[in-house]
C-alpha positions in Angstrom: -35.8 192.5 42.5 -32.2 194.6 41.9 -33.5 197.4 43.5 -34.6 194.5 46.4 -31.0 193.0 46.1 -29.2 196.1 46.2 -30.8 197.9 49.8 -30.8 193.7 51.3 -27.3 193.5 50.3 -26.9 197.0 52.5 -29.2 196.0 55.4 -27.1 193.4 55.4 -23.6 194.6 55.6 -24.6 197.7 59.1 -27.6 194.8 60.1 -27.5 196.8 64.1 -27.5 200.1 62.4 -30.1 199.9 60.3 -32.6 197.7 62.4 -32.2 200.5 65.0 -33.0 203.2 62.8 -35.7 201.1 61.3 -37.7 200.4 65.1 -37.9 204.2 65.1 -39.5 204.0 61.4 -41.7 201.0 62.0 -42.8 201.8 65.1 -44.3 206.1 63.4 -45.7 204.1 61.0 -47.5 201.8 62.6 -48.8 204.2 65.6 -50.3 207.0 62.7 -51.9 204.5 60.8 -53.8 203.0 64.4 -54.6 206.2 65.1 -56.1 207.4 61.7 -58.0 204.0 62.0 -59.4 204.4 65.0 -60.4 208.1 64.2 -62.5 206.4 61.3 -65.2 204.7 64.4 -64.8 201.3 66.7 -66.7 198.9 64.3 -65.1 195.2 63.4 -63.0 196.3 60.2 -60.8 199.0 61.7 -60.3 196.9 64.8 -59.8 194.2 61.9 -57.3 196.6 60.4 -55.9 197.9 63.6 -55.1 194.1 64.2 -53.2 193.6 60.7 -51.1 196.9 61.3 -50.2 195.6 64.8 -49.7 192.1 63.5 -47.4 193.4 60.9 -44.9 196.2 63.2 -45.0 193.5 66.4 -43.7 191.1 63.0 -40.7 193.0 62.3 -39.7 194.3 66.6 -40.5 190.4 67.2 -37.3 189.6 64.9 -35.0 191.6 65.5 -35.3 191.3 69.5 -35.2 187.4 68.5 -31.8 188.4 65.8 -33.4 186.2 63.1 -31.5 186.0 60.3 -31.5 189.5 57.8 -32.8 188.1 55.0 -36.3 187.9 57.1 -36.0 191.1 59.9 -35.4 192.6 55.9 -38.7 191.1 54.2 -40.9 191.5 58.0 -39.9 195.4 57.5 -41.0 196.1 54.0 -44.0 193.9 54.9 -44.5 196.7 58.2 -44.3 199.5 56.0 -45.7 198.2 53.5 -48.8 197.4 55.0 -49.4 200.4 57.7 -48.5 203.0 54.6 -51.2 201.0 52.9 -53.7 201.5 55.7 -53.1 204.6 56.9 -53.9 206.2 52.9 -56.4 203.5 53.2 -58.2 205.6 56.2 -57.3 209.1 55.3 -58.2 209.0 51.9 -62.0 207.7 53.5 -61.6 210.0 56.5 -60.4 213.6 54.5 
């Protein structure tokens, strides 16, 4: 919890700069996860995983564009990066 509070405090102080950098980060993670998911096929399971990645990534992007409170934006950033990373690693493991 201490790490979370430290990161949030830093994010809140430099909200505009970190939001711009995090847009690039979440987009890259989401695109990589989507690519690896689709490399594994086009079944219902892959399409559902793709849906989850898109929901996670778009949640962050919409929260930044809607200028929501920094706590919600920070939490959606964590959610998006974790979800994309988990699905990316899971599909890389399934592929190779």
